[in-house]
DRENKE-955930 format. One record per residue (C-alpha): residue in one letter; residue number from 1; x, z, y. Coordinates in Angstrom, 3 decimals. Example, Ala and Ser with C-alpha at 12.3 -4.5 7.8 and 13.67 -1.06 7.14 Angstrom:
// DRENKE-955930
  res    n         u         w         v
    a    1    12.300     7.800    -4.500
    s    2    13.670     7.140    -1.060
END
This chain:
// DRENKE-955930
  res    n         u         w         v
    x    1     0.000     0.000     0.000
    x    2     1.252    -0.891     3.460
    x    3     0.479     1.259     6.490
    x    4     1.327    -0.059     9.947
    x    5     2.025     1.785    13.185
    x    6     2.676    -0.051    16.453
    x    7     4.658     2.774    18.052
    x    8     6.892     5.661    17.009
    x    9     4.424     8.434    17.809
    x   10     1.799     6.917    15.501
    x   11     4.371     6.391    12.750
    x   12     5.549     9.996    12.961
    x   13     1.941    11.107    12.667
    x   14     1.538     9.133     9.449
    x   15     4.834    10.500     8.097
    x   16     3.677    14.071     8.712
    x   17     0.767    13.513     6.307
    x   18     3.201    12.783     3.449
    x   19     2.829    10.260     0.639
    x   20     5.219     7.718     2.191
    x   21     7.785     6.166    -0.170
    x   22     9.770     4.107     2.338
    x   23     9.828     3.275     6.032
    x   24    10.447    -0.176     7.520
    x   25    11.538     0.643    11.042
    x   26    11.928    -1.494    14.137
    x   27    14.350     0.016    16.646
    x   28    12.594    -1.679    19.584
    x   29     9.242     0.091    19.897
    x   30     7.069     0.571    23.003
    x   31     7.749     4.329    23.113
    x   32    11.255     4.490    21.625
    x   33    14.307     2.261    21.361
    x   34    17.695     2.372    19.680
    x   35    19.135     4.768    17.139
    x   36    17.114     7.600    18.683
    x   37    14.101     6.068    16.937
    x   38    15.819     6.326    13.564
    x   39    16.902     9.918    14.239
    x   40    13.345    10.989    14.979
    x   41    12.063     9.381    11.774
    x   42    14.853    11.014     9.742
    x   43    14.096    14.390    11.331
    x   44    10.398    14.102    10.482
    x   45    10.941    12.949     6.869
    x   46    14.619    13.278     5.853
    x   47    13.834    12.586     2.197
    x   48    12.171     9.197     2.857
    x   49    14.518     6.155     2.794
    x   50    14.498     4.040     5.960
    x   51    15.218     0.305     6.086
    x   52    15.759    -0.881     9.639
    x   53    14.032    -4.230    10.237
    x   54    14.674    -5.367    13.782
    x   55    15.396    -8.420    15.932
    x   56    18.548    -6.879    17.423
    x   57    21.608    -8.674    16.040
    x   58    24.043    -5.997    17.225
    x   59    26.888    -5.061    14.877
    x   60    27.582    -1.808    16.727
    x   61    23.946    -0.769    16.525
    x   62    23.812    -1.729    12.848
    x   63    26.891     0.361    12.037
    x   64    25.528     3.344    13.952
    x   65    22.165     3.092    12.181
    x   66    23.844     3.071     8.765
    x   67    26.036     6.035     9.757
    x   68    22.886     7.934    10.761
    x   69    21.293     7.496     7.347
    x   70    19.527     4.119     7.302
    x   71    19.470     2.621     3.809
    x   72    19.909    -0.891     5.189
    x   73    19.880    -2.871     8.444
    x   74    18.043    -6.186     8.336
    x   75    17.545    -8.738    11.101
    x   76    14.099   -10.319    11.193
    x   77    15.450   -13.848    11.609
    x   78    17.575   -13.546     8.465
    x   79    14.633   -12.170     6.492
    x   80    12.596   -15.243     7.441
    x   81    15.389   -17.540     6.217
    x   82    16.103   -15.515     3.060
    x   83    12.696   -14.329     1.839
    x   84    14.098   -12.250    -1.060
    x   85    16.349   -10.203     1.233
    x   86    13.658    -7.712     2.222
    x   87    12.388    -7.250    -1.345
    x   88    15.900    -6.623    -2.614
    x   89    16.656    -4.157     0.175
    x   90    13.481    -2.177    -0.496
    x   91    14.158    -2.107    -4.233
    x   92    17.742    -0.900    -3.748
    x   93    16.657     1.777    -1.273
    x   94    14.030     3.124    -3.672
    x   95    16.413     3.005    -6.646
    x   96    19.062     4.872    -4.619
    x   97    16.473     7.487    -3.655
    x   98    15.477     7.972    -7.307
    x   99    19.144     8.293    -8.298
    x  100    19.739    10.891    -5.558
    x  101    16.668    12.854    -6.658
    x  102    17.869    12.782   -10.278
    x  103    21.317    13.992    -9.191
    x  104    19.766    16.855    -7.211
    x  105    17.632    17.884   -10.182
    x  106    20.667    17.792   -12.480
    x  107    22.650    19.866    -9.989
    x  108    19.828    22.402    -9.732
    x  109    19.663    22.674   -13.541
    x  110    23.431    23.154   -13.704
    x  111    23.306    25.883   -11.056
    x  112    20.455    27.577   -12.928
    x  113    22.427    27.415   -16.175
    x  114    25.575    28.790   -14.571
    x  115    23.671    31.646   -12.955
    x  116    22.153    32.603   -16.340
    x  117    25.521    32.982   -18.120
    x  118    26.350    36.723   -18.342
    x  119    30.051    36.145   -17.632
    x  120    32.235    35.853   -14.564
    x  121    32.638    32.178   -13.626
    x  122    35.138    31.258   -10.927
    x  123    36.023    27.641   -10.254
    x  124    39.053    26.600    -8.244
    x  125    39.958    23.082    -7.155
    x  126    43.303    21.316    -7.417
    x  127    44.415    22.950    -4.145
    x  128    43.772    26.434    -5.516
    x  129    40.674    27.040    -3.385
    x  130    37.627    28.791    -4.825
    x  131    34.688    26.386    -5.123
    x  132    32.337    28.472    -7.302
    x  133    31.831    32.239    -7.531
    x  134    28.797    33.100    -9.618
    x  135    26.452    36.069    -9.372
    x  136    28.231    38.001   -12.127
    x  137    31.491    37.691   -10.163
    x  138    29.674    38.953    -7.076
    x  139    28.238    41.934    -8.984
    x  140    31.456    42.790   -10.846
    x  141    33.765    42.632    -7.850
    x  142    31.259    43.569    -5.146
    x  143    32.250    40.497    -3.125
    x  144    29.641    37.884    -2.065
    x  145    30.369    34.210    -2.652
    x  146    30.188    33.356     1.054
    x  147    33.307    35.476     1.680
    x  148    35.494    33.771    -0.916
    x  149    34.445    30.119    -1.059
    x  150    37.256    27.827     0.152
    x  151    39.678    30.769     0.019
    x  152    42.708    30.938    -2.240
    x  153    42.260    33.042    -5.356
    x  154    44.971    35.404    -4.104
    x  155    42.899    36.020    -0.948
    x  156    39.539    36.739    -2.607
    x  157    39.722    40.513    -2.050
    x  158    40.133    41.594    -5.686
    x  159    43.295    43.639    -6.263
    x  160    44.855    42.348    -9.471
    x  161    48.223    41.083   -10.693
    x  162    47.822    37.549    -9.422
    x  163    51.167    36.174   -10.672
    x  164    50.268    35.819   -14.395
    x  165    46.835    34.454   -13.436
    x  166    48.405    31.727   -11.302
    x  167    50.912    31.007   -14.078
    x  168    48.101    30.469   -16.592
    x  169    46.222    28.278   -14.120
    x  170    49.329    26.117   -13.645
    x  171    49.931    25.947   -17.411
    x  172    46.312    25.004   -18.177
    x  173    46.342    22.338   -15.478
    x  174    49.738    20.891   -16.430
    x  175    49.129    20.801   -20.187
    x  176    45.385    20.112   -19.988
    x  177    44.721    22.975   -22.375
    x  178    42.562    26.072   -22.590
    x  179    44.571    29.256   -22.341
    x  180    43.731    32.969   -22.260
    x  181    44.915    36.133   -20.578
    x  182    43.772    39.543   -21.849
    x  183    43.776    43.027   -20.359
    x  184    43.918    41.915   -16.727
    x  185    43.550    45.083   -14.668
    x  186    41.577    44.793   -11.438
    x  187    40.393    47.020    -8.618
    x  188    37.464    46.098    -6.391
    x  189    37.482    46.664    -2.615
    x  190    35.374    49.837    -3.113
    x  191    37.800    51.284    -5.685
    x  192    36.091    50.384    -8.960
    x  193    38.602    49.620   -11.743
    x  194    38.265    47.548   -14.878
    x  195    39.878    45.065   -17.255
    x  196    39.174    41.377   -17.768
    x  197    39.686    38.891   -20.556
    x  198    40.054    35.491   -18.870
    x  199    39.840    32.013   -20.398
    x  200    41.217    29.170   -18.258
    x  201    39.416    25.848   -18.785
    x  202    40.522    22.522   -17.218
    x  203    37.714    20.692   -15.409
    x  204    37.768    16.899   -15.559
    x  205    36.235    14.796   -12.813
    x  206    36.827    11.739   -14.979
    x  207    38.056    11.450   -18.555
    x  208    41.705    12.172   -17.752
    x  209    41.934    13.417   -14.166
    x  210    41.872    17.214   -13.839
    x  211    39.624    18.242   -10.960
    x  212    40.242    21.992   -11.137
    x  213    40.225    25.054   -13.373
    x  214    37.301    27.239   -14.463
    x  215    38.031    30.920   -15.007
    x  216    35.595    32.319   -17.593
    x  217    36.080    36.082   -17.560
    x  218    34.578    38.991   -19.461
    x  219    34.598    42.525   -18.068
    x  220    35.940    44.495   -21.056
END
């Protein structure tokens, strides 16, 4: 079904009602012109893909529109010459949206799974920065994730013998092997003491490239 609006204000009103799969947007409307038009549509419905369909053959404007989130930038004259161009652009925009939605759902499921594991999970990237600090780590160490993300493991606030931990991380990364470290003594910022058994697991972004290391720890 195709719904038409002759000005931005009317189009935003239709978007606010929901049920819109895709927007074909002219950047030269009676009540709005330029990239500002696209920004207002994106602000009203950020999840809806937008294909710009305009008469303005301006490379700078096209680049700016794509940088601001447009799925495509089509010129009306070209669409008249190449009739399949618009159909293809709409199909690609919708397929990309479905792929992004599927990726978000998969990410949400992964986060839910990770949060349900009753073990400490700490992920560090290739630069040694913490990229994941699960709820069990927060509870065990009394340190919220927001305080440690993007910090080095040695700066996370837990008092422990960091040297053997870093050695095992380097070994696991270099040899692409799981390795373990038992009886790791730690002290939390509030003085609680305990011992950990840590397994170091290489994380692969692709089949061979190591993206980081996952520390799977049990409070023993």
